[in-house]
N, C-alpha and C positions, 0 to 999 in steps of 0.2 A: 896705401893701396898699390903704389908702384911696386913695392917689394913683393906683395902678394901676387900681383900680376906676373912678375918675373918668375917667382917660385912655381906658379902653376902653369906657366907658359901661355898666359892669356894676354891677348893684345888689345882687345877693345873693352871699354867700360860697360858696354851693353852686355857682352858675354859674361863679364864678372857679375853684373847685376842678376842675370839669369841663374848663375851658379848659386848666388846667395839666396835667391828665391827658392831654388830646389832644396837647399839645406834647410831653410825655414819650414817649408811645406812638409818635408820629410820628418823633421823633428816634431812638428805639431801633430802629424798623422800618427806617428809611433806613440806619442804620449796619449793620444785619444784612444788608440787601440789597446793600451796597456791594461786599463781596468777591466774591460770585458774579457780579455785574454786570461788574466790571472783568475778571474771569477769562474770562467769556463773550466779552467784546470783545477778548481776547487781550493785555490790558495786565498786565504783571507787574512786580515790584519790580526785576527785572534791568535795566530801562531807567534805573534811578537814582531815588533818593528824590525828587530835585528835579523830576523829570518825573512820576513815579508819583502822588505825593500831590496836586499841583495838578490833574492829570487826574481823579483819583478824586473830588475835591471838586467839580469842574465837572460831572461826570457825575451825582453824587448830588443836587446842588442842584435840578434840575428834578423829580427823583423825590420829593424832600422836599416840594416845593410841591404836587404832586398828592396825595401822601399826607395832607398837612395838611388839604386841603379834604375829602378822602374821610373821614378819621377825624372831622373836624368834623361832617360830615353824619351819620356813624354815631352820634355822641353827641348829636345834636340841636342842634348849634351851627353849622350850615352858614352861616347869614347872617353870623355873627361872623367866621368864618374866610374866607369869600369876600371880605368887605370888607377884612379884614386882608391878604389876598393882593393885592387890587387896589391898596391903598396901597403895599405892598412893591414891586410891579411898577412903579408910577409913580415911586417913589423911586429905583429902579434904572434909570430912563429906558427901561423896557420897556413902558410903557403902551400903545404901539401894538399890542401883542398882544391887548389887550382889545377886545371888540366894543362894549361899552357904555362910552363915554367920557363 
């Protein structure tokens, strides 16, 4: 935990706990929204698992990113998660999507 706190610049255990809670709520919410989203888009398992699952993951990825910042804001950790998001987008070579470079 100490290395993670140093890496993320977090000083208190309470703040680290809140960050973990945000990650878990975001993951659970994105997973819960996955089925209705792909159904709404007309994507079913009948197209084959090798197409269905990659499409589902690609569709959920942007939703997860939005939810991560939203739940971060809701729990008072907006700055942490917005910075986390910017690092991730730059790492994925999607930094051009950010206005503040």
